[in-house]
N, C-alpha and C positions, 0 to 999 in steps of 0.2 A: 538628667541625661535625656537626649531625645530619643524619640520612638524611631524605629526603622521604618522604611518606606511601607511595606506591607501594613504594619501597625496603624500607621497614620491613614492609610486608605480604608482599613477596616473600621476604624474608630469613625471617620468621617461617613461612611456609608450606614453605620449602625445609628449615628445621630440625625442623618438625613435619609432616612429608609424609603419614604415616599419617592423622593427624588431619584433614588438609585433604582428602585424597583419600576417605576413608570418609564425612567429613561432607558432602562434595559429592555423592556417590552417595546417601546416606540423603535428602539434600534434594530431589533429583531424583525419586527413587521416591516419596517422601511426597507431594511436590506433585502428581505424575502420578496417583497413586491418589486422592487427595481430589478432585482436579479431575474425573476420571472417574467417580466416584462421585456427584459432585453434578450433572454434566450442564451442558450450555450453555443459557442462556436467550435467545431471540432477540427483537428488537424486534417490539412489535405494530404494527399498520397505523397507529395515531395517532402512535406514536413514531418513524416513519420519516419523518414530515413535520414541518412547522413552521407557525407562523402559525395563521389562521383554519380553514383547511381541516383542520389536526391537531386542532384544539379541537372541530371539528364531529365528526370521528371518534371522539374521546375521550368525547364525549357518548353517542354509540351503543354504544360498547364498555361504559361504565359503567352504561348502563342494560340490559345484556344483550340489545341488539337486534342479534343476530348473524345475518346472512343466510346461509342454507345454502349450501353450496359447490355451485353450478350446473354442470352438464356438458352439451356438445353433441356429437351424433355426426351426421356427414353421410354419407349413402348416396347415391353417384351412379352411373348407369348410362349407357350409350351412346344407349339408345332411352327414351321416356318410358314411365314405369311399370315399367322394368326392375328396379328396386330393391325392389319391394314384397316378394318372398320373403326377401330378405336383411334387409329392416327388421323383418320379423315375427320372424326368427331372432333378431336383435339385441335386440330389446325383451324377448324370453323369457330370452336368455342373461344380460342386464343384470339383470332381475328376481331370476334364480336366484342370483346372488351374494349376495343378502341385504344388500348395502351401499347399495342405491339405493332411491329413493323418488319418488313423484309422476312417475312414467314416463308422459309424454304420447304420444299417438298420433303417427305420422309426420306432419309438416307438409310439403307438396308444394310445390316452387318453380313459378314462372310457367311455365317451359317443360316441366315434369313430369320432367326428368330427375334431379331431386335430391330428396332428403327429408331433413328435419332432426328427429332424436330428441331431446327435451328431458327432463332428469330433475336429481334433486338426490342428493347423497351424504349419507346419514344422519348425525345426530351433529354435534358441534361442528365448525364449518367450520375452526378453527384446526389441528385434527388430521386433517382430511379427507385430507390427502396421505399419511398414514400408513395409511389404510384402503382407498384407490382401487385398489391394484393388482390385487385380484381383477376389478374392472371393466374396466381396462385389458387384462386378458388374456383376458376374454370378447369384448371388441371386436375385438381382434387375432385370436383364433382364429376368429371368425365371418367377419371380413373375409378371411382367409387361404383359407377354405372357400368363399367365395363364387365365383359364377360368372365366366366371363371377361367383361371390360368393366365389372364393378362394382368401385367403390373406396370405402373407408371411411376416414374421418377423425375424429379426437376432439380436442376442446379444451374447457377448463373451468378453473375455479379449482384444483381439487384435482389434475387431471392435469397442469396447467402447473407447479404447485409440485412435484409429484413429479419430473417431467422436470428441473426446474431443479436440484433437489437432488441428483439423480443425476449430472448434467453437472458440478456443483461438485465432487462427490467424486471423479468420474474426473479432472477437470483437477487436483484437488489431488495425486491419486496420481501423475498424469504429471509434475507439477512436482516432486515428491519424487524420484521414481525417475529423473529426468532430470537435475535439478540437482545433486544429491549426486554422481553420477559424474563430471559436468563439473568440479565444485570439486576432486574428488579427483585427476582427471587433471591439472589444473593445478598442483596442489601437488606432484604426482610430478615434474612438469618443474622446478618451482621449487627443490625440495630434493634430488631425485634418491634418496630413500630412502623406503621404504614407511612405516616408523613415524613419521617427522618428517610425512608427507602425512596420515596417519590421525589425528594428534592434534588438528589444529584442526578437521577434520570432526566428530571424535567430540565435541569440547566444543561445537561449535556446535549438533549435534544434541540433546545431552543439555540445553543451555540452552533450546533449543525446546520439548523435551519438558516441562520444568519450567514454562515460560511458558505453554504450553497448559493445564497443570493449573491454574495460578493464575488465569488469564484465566477459565476455566470456572466458577470459585468467584466471581471478582468480577462475572460476567455475572448473577448473582443481585440485584446492586444496580444495575448499569449494563448494561442489555440490549444485546445486539450484533446487527449485520447479519451475514448469511449469509457474506460474503466476508471478515470480519474475520480468521479463521484463515489464509486465504491470504496476506493482507498481512502478518501475524505471521511467518509461515513465510519469506516473501520477505525481510523485514527481518532476521530472526534468523539465517538461514544467511549472508546476506552480511556482516552486521556481526560475527557470531561468528567466522566464519573469518578476516575481516580483523584483527581484534584479536589473535587467536592468532598470525597470520602476523607481524604487526610484532613482537610480543615474541619469537617463536621466531627470527626472521630475526636480530634483533640479537645475540640470545645466540649464535647460531652465527658471526656475523661476530666477535664477540669472541673466541671459542674460535679461529677462524682466525687472529686477530691475535696469538695466543701466550698468552692469559690461561688460568689454570686454570679448573675448572669452576665452583667457587663465586664467583670473581671475575666471571667472566663473566655469570652469572645476576644476580648483584648489580648490575652495571652495566646489564644489560637492564631490570632491575626499576625502576632508578632514572630510566632515560631513556624506553624504549618503554613501560614500565609507567605512568609518569606521563603520557606522551602518550595512552595507553588511557583513563586516569582522566578527563583533560581533554576527550577527544573523546566519551567515553560521556556525560559530564555535559551537554556541549554539545548532543549529539544528543537527549538526554531533554528539556532545557529547550525546544529547538526543537519537537519532537513536543508538548510541553504546550500550545504556541500553539493547536493544533486545539481544545482546551477552550474557546477563546474564540469558536469558529465559531457558537455557538448551535444546532448541529445534533447530535443524538446519533450519527448516522453517524460523525462526526469524533471525537466524544468516545469512541467505541469504538476508533477507528482510534489515537487518542492513547494510550488505556489499554494497548492491545495492544503497540505499538511501545515504550512506555517500560519495559512489563515485560520484553520480550525483550532490549532493549539493556541494561537494568540487570543481568540475569541474565548475558548474555554477558560484560558488563564484569566482573561479579564473579569468574566463572570464569576470565577471562583474568588477574586480578591474584592470584588465591589458588590455585586447584588446578593451574593451569598450571605456576607455579614447583615446586610440590611434584612433578608429574610429571616436570619435566625434571630436578629434583634426584635423583628415584628412577632414571630412566633412564640418566642420565649420557651415556656414549659410545653407549649401546644406541639413542639417538634416531637414529642412523644405519643401525640394523639393516633389512636388507632392500634393500640398495643396488641401484640399477639400472646396470648398468656404462657404458653410453654415457653417460647423464645424469650420473652420478657423475663420470666421467672429465671432463666438461665443467666440472664444478664444482671439481676439483682443479686444472685447468689455469688457471682464473682464477676467484677467489671473486667478483670485482667485474666480471665480463663485463658484465652490464646497466649497471654503474657506467661502464665505459668507453663504452658506446654513448651514454649520457647525457652523458659529458663531450665526446664528438664533437658532440652536439647543442648543448652549451652554449657551447662555443668562440666560434661566430659570434654568438651570443644576447649573450654578455656582451662581446663585442667592439663590437657595435653595438646596444646596448639600446634605443634610442629607436625605430629602425627595427623591431625585432622587436616592441616593445610596440604599436605603431601596427599592424603588419601582423596580428598574432594578434588584437588587439581588432576590426579590421575584418572578419576572417573569422567571429569569433563574432557579430557584429552583422548580417553578412550571412545567417547561418543564422537568426539571430532575427527577420529582416525579414517573413517570412509570418505571425508572431504577430500582427501589427498587424491583420490581418483575422480573427482568431479568433472563430469562431460556436460558442457553448456551448449545449446543449439536454440535457435528459434523454432519452436514446436510447431509442427505442421498441423493440418486440419484433424486427422485421425487421432493424433496424440493430444491434441488440445481438447478436443470435445468427445472423445472416446469413440471407439470402432462401432458402437450401436446407435449413435447420434444419427438423426434422419438426414443431416447434411453429408456425414461421412458415408452413410449407406448409399445415398444417391449419387455421390462422387465415385465411389467404388464400382458401382453397377454401371455407370457411363463409361469411365475408363477402362473396365473389364471387357465390355463389349466393342469398344471403339479405342484401343490402345493408341496412345500417340508417344513420341519421344520426349526427353526433357524440354523444359521451358528454355527456349533460345536466349542468348544475350542479346541486348538491343543497344545498338550504337546510335546516338543522338547527335547529328551536326548541325551546327547553327552558323551561319556566314551571312556576310553582308549581301552577297550575291549568291544564291545557292546554283545559279546556273553557269557560274564562271567556269573557265576552262580548267583552271587548277582543281577547283573543288569537285568537278564532274569526272576528273581523272582519278581523283581518290575514290569517289563513289563506285567507279567502274571496276574496281579491284574486289568488289563484293558482289554477292548473288542477289539476295533479296533486298532491294531498296525501294523505299516510297518516298517520292520528292513532294513537297507541299511548297510550290513556288511562290504562292502569295505570302506565306510566313517566312520563306527563306530557311526552311528546316527540312532535314531528310532523316528518315528512320531505316536503320539497317538491322535485320536480323541475322545472326550469326549462330550456326548450331555449335554446341559445345561438346566434346567427348566425354564420356561417363554418363552417369545416371542423372547428373542435374545437381547433385549434393556432394559426391564423393570427391576424392583428393585428384581424380583426374580431371574432373570438371573445374575445380579450383585452380588447377595448373593450367588448363586451357584458358580460362578467365584471366590469370596473371599475364600468360602469353599475349593474349589479345589486347589487353590493356597497355602493356609495357613494349611491345614490339609491333604487332600488326597495325594497330590503329596509328601509332606516330609515324610509321614508315609511309602510311598512305595518305596522311594529311599534313606532315610537317611541311611548312612554307607556303600553305594554302591560306593562311590567316582566318581558318575556320575554328570555332569553338567545338571540341568533340568530346563527349563523355560515354562512358560505357554503363549501361543500366541493366535491368533485368532481374528476374527472382533470385538468381544466385549472387549477383553483384550487391542486391540490396541486403541480404544476408551477410554476406562477407563485410561490407562496409560497416554495418551495425555492429557486428561482433568486434571488429577492429576497433571501432571507436569506443566501445565498452571497456577493452583492454586498456586502451590509452587514458580513458577518463577515470578509471578507479584509482590510479595512483594520485592525482591531484585531489579527488574526492577524499580518500583515505587520510592524506596528509593534512587537508583542511579540517576534517572532524576531530583528528587526533590532537592538533594544534589547539583547536576551540575548547575542546573537553579539558584539555591540560591547563589552559590559561584561566578558563572559568573556575575549575576547581581549586587552582592555586590562589586566585584572588578571593574566593568566598571563604576557604578554610585557611588560608595563608599557610599552606604546608605542601611542599613539593612532593613529599612522600605519598600523601592522601590523592594527590593529582595523578601521579604515576601508577598508584594501586588502581585507581578508578579506570584508567585505560587497559590495564592489564586484565582486569575482572571483565571489562566489557568484550575485550577480544576472546577471551575464553568463552563467554556466553555465544558470541557470533559464530565462533568455530564449532561449538557443540550444535547449535542450529543447523550449520552447513553439514555436518556428519549426519544427523538425522534425516535431512531432506534428501541427501544422497543414498542413504540406506533404504528409505521409503520408496522414493519415486524414481531412483535410477536402478537399484538393485531388486527392489521389490520386498524387502524385509518388512513384513508385518503390513503391507499396503492392502491385502484383502481385510484385514482385521479394521482397518480405518476406512473401508469403504471406498477405496480408490484402486488404481491400477499403476503398476511401473510402466514408464514410458521410455526408460533408457538413458535419460538426460534431464537436466535442469533447465528451465526456462532462461534465455541467455541474459535478460535483464533482471533476473531475481536476485542474484548474489549481491550486487550492487546496491539494490534497493534494501534488502534485508540487513546489510551492513550499516546503512544510514539509519534505519527505522529503529534498529536494535540499539545503536549507540545513543539515539535520543531517548528512547523508552526506558533504558537501564537507568538513566538519570533519574526518573521517577522515583524509585526506590532508593537508589544509591544516596542521593541528596537528602531525601527524608530521614533515611536511617542514620547517615554520618552526622546529619545536623543535630538530630536527638543525642547522640554519642559527645559531639562537641559541646552541646549545651550542659550535659552532665559534668563533663571534664572542666568547663569554664566555672563550674561551681566549687571546684576544687577537688573532686573525687580522682582516685588514681585510674589509669587507663583501663585496667581490667574491670573495674567496677563500673566505670562509664560505659564500656562495650555491653556489658551485662544489662545495665539499665536501659541504655538506648535501645537494644534490639528487643529487650522484653517489653517495652512501652510501645514500640511501633510494630509489634508482631501482628496485632488485630488488624490495623489499617493495611499493613502490607499484604496480609493473607486475604483480606477482602478484595483489595485492589488487584492483586494477582489473579484471584479466582474470577473477577470479572473480566480482566484483559484475556485469561485462557479461553473463557466461554465465548467472548466476542470474536476472537481469532478462529477458534475451533469451528464456529458457525461457518466462516468463509471457507474452511477446509471442507466443508459439505457441498459447496457450490458446483455448478457444472463444468466450468473451464478448469483445464489443468494447472493454469498458472495461478488461479485463485486458490485452488487447493494446496499448492505448494507454499504460496504465501502464508495461508492460514496455519498450516501444520507447522511450517518453520517458525513463526512468530509465536504460536502457542506453546510449543515446545521450549523455545528459548525463554519466555517470560517464566514459564514453569520452573525451569532450572534455575534462572535468576533469582527468583524469590524463595526458593528452597535451598538448594545446594550452595549457590553463591553467597546469599544474604544471610542465611542462618549458620553456615559452617565455614565457608572459605573465607569471607570478610573478617568475621570476628577472630578466626584463627590466625589469619596473616597480620591483622592489628595487634593481637595479643603477642604475637612474636615480635613484632616491631617495636611494641612498648611505647616509650617516651619520644622514640625516634619519630612516630606519627605526626608530632606537632611542632616539628622544626619548621621555623619561618625564615625564608631567605632574608638576607639583609635589606635587599632593595625592597621588600614589602613591609618591613618594619616601620617605616615613615607612614605608610597609608593609614586611612582611617579603619579602626577596627570594627569588623562586621560582626556585631553580637548574634548569637545563636539562641539565645533566651529571651524572656521578657526583660525589656530595658527598664522599666521603671517599676520599683516596688509597688505592687498592687495594694490597694487599700484592704484591710482586714475583711475576710469573708464574713457574710452575715451568720453563717453557720460556724461554730468553732471548729477548728481543725489544727493538727499540729503543724508546727512551722515547716517541717520537711515535706508535708503533704502538698502545702501551698507553694511551694517552690521546687 
């Protein structure tokens, strides 16, 4: 009988280990170098949005109507007029940097205790953040030298972008330097040897490096959002370590069962290697669903996660077997005495714990299926009242963040109304009588004759985000603007802050249906083809939906209602970031396949040897318990690190994914899955007639292995 694809790749790599290892290193170095040389291209303002507001912004971008990056500096004092000397020094210091223009005289507040200095950063606003540092230094130094009772705060487009960029860089470094040691520590506990622990981390990091390079190259065609690299690292480290862990754990288990090194590696390639391929393909196809969202933000996330998962999967089935063949027994080098002693006493210690849990579950499967489903539904209950919105600055960064404090101080001293809607008009001749007639119906109009573009500012009722404002925006779009410009031949779009938020949320609502339909259909078809059972395919989808619903419920409970938020070191903001539900849905559908494919493959492997379903369930879950526990611990640790970062959306993503993986690896895989499969019994393995003619995909080692060098019972070798 022929070996499956994973087995053939693994055997080839083991026999050509120098080629596999050197090829992998050359690939990583080349991808990293090319990506670093090309640099990353970020999304423009129009690409970040969708709908009419994005089209309005694109007209301005294409016309080169780039507004200079404006900056505001507030000087406040305890007494009226006490700010004057500092304000003069500030204006002079800002001018001396050579980076500022149009520095206006200080504008005093009504009570005379504050003054506002307004100016612009010279040059292209898109690169203003790269040049604003001298201005920031001048404002900081002047503020520090000011007399007692005088405070200085700065806020503006360039300074905010610079602050955000520095924050993201610091957060990424924090995640990297915290998550990697955590993963390494968990692997040390799992394997009890330094080399065995370093191998998965090293492969995951090199996969991330290569993916970073290729993503930078791809960003010249598909522009990316700032946080895309963080999302890629999050996924790459978690998935890369998990795939290597599954493979390495199976190889070590086979060696412990008495097989020689070649046979153990071949069995691991044919079983865990195959599970890695199936899981990786499933994750990538699930991530591809984000391309259907209609938003460039999600298209970038999809590209990033597909790249890093593909490279991690590729490394796990190619260079990992080569490294294992090269290292041989040296994989156990650097043994940690206490942990290694525990390993020798019982190779399947975690399996024994799983066996203790499974005993009552398989004895009364209906009871445990109902109870575990009830727990997950109870956790999911808060999601019924989920409120989503694009989180503003104070909610995103916290009320104590320097940017939030500066904004609050400036708007408190110089309050203004809500952001107006911006109507953008593009015509072949902006000075034509018909177009001018339409423009005349509005108040604040700026005409750019050379570009044949006009900008109109329209004040909206309400506070800028409430229902009154949304109703006013809808009336402006549906009635006022069409009535003014019908028959003029002009292209007219309504943009502005509220319009961007409304368009983005509307597209999310429209996009979630095709994305959900795609990932459920893909999951069903892949599980159906791989396990030749529609029951397992349907069960996979239902279990995933329960995990996602529970994650939603926990996110709403913590971040919307504030239950336990202080214990987690975060704060309730009253809403979930608008793009988070769709992202979590797709990611969890993909990541759940890590455990599901691995566990069900081992159950099917036992079933194919002739055991009854309950025995196969018991054996499959017990034998995968150690790998699943280690993999889940690593994923939870990595995601939890992101839950400690500065931005609220990263915290929500980290907590939501960490909780979902924890539930998935415990309640779902240890209780709900075995109990449901036990209730279904032989119905788990029903093959649709249409699939009976397809080639059978074996879940075990397809060729009888040669006798092991150390005698072992037949049951242990197979």
